[in-house]
C-alpha positions, 0 to 999 in steps of 0.5 A, a space after each residue: 419564365 419570361 426570359 425563356 419566351 424572350 429567348 424563343 422569339 429572339 431564335 425564330 426571328 433569325 430564320 427565314 420563313 417558309 414563305 420567304 424561302 419559297 420566293 427565294 427559290 421561285 426567283 432563282 428558278 426564273 432567272 435559270 430558266 432564263 439563263 439556259 434558254 440564252 445558252 442554248 440559243 447561243 449554242 445553236 448560233 455558234 453551231 450555224 456559224 461553224 457550219 457556214 465556216 466550214 462550208 466555205 473552207 471546204 469551197 476554198 479546198 475544192 477550188 485548190 483540188 481543182 487548180 492542182 488536178 484540172 479536174 473536180 473531185 467526185 467526192 470531199 473524201 479526195 480532198 483529205 486523200 493525199 498520194 505520194 506526189 502531194 499532201 492532202 488539200 485538207 488536213 485533219 482526216 475525216 472530222 472535217 467532213 462531219 458538221 457540227 451536228 455529226 451528219 456529213 457535209 454534202 458536195 454537188 456538182 452542177 454543171 460549173 458550179 458547185 456547193 457544199 452544204 449541211 443538213 442543218 439541225 434537222 439533218 435533213 436536206 432540202 429544208 429551211 435550216 439547210 447550210 450551204 456555201 455560196 454557189 461558186 463557179 469552177 476556178 478558170 484554168 
């Protein structure tokens, strides 16, 4: 009988208690939450950086269009349209005119200046999260 009790107590000592398992699960939950928050923050930063880079690239493309055609484009769509004589200024189709949040970039001309902007994560222009190219003057002829 003594051997049987010894065997049972040895088997019970090999496993984890419910409390130990709950502590491990709680620790994993906390670590997972921290990791997810860091990943989400980095994705947001990456989208903002990509939108800024696209605004700057489109700004350069508008300047190139102006130098080639001696006039400003009326829309960004003209940058991806080619003619028989001239290839498109920007390759990649209409996808290059869409920001990381699936909204179209906005092109505005004011006098001798123009801006290209993204509405940002909220999709609304005129809010604090808008991303835009630096306001630049039209290139000199």
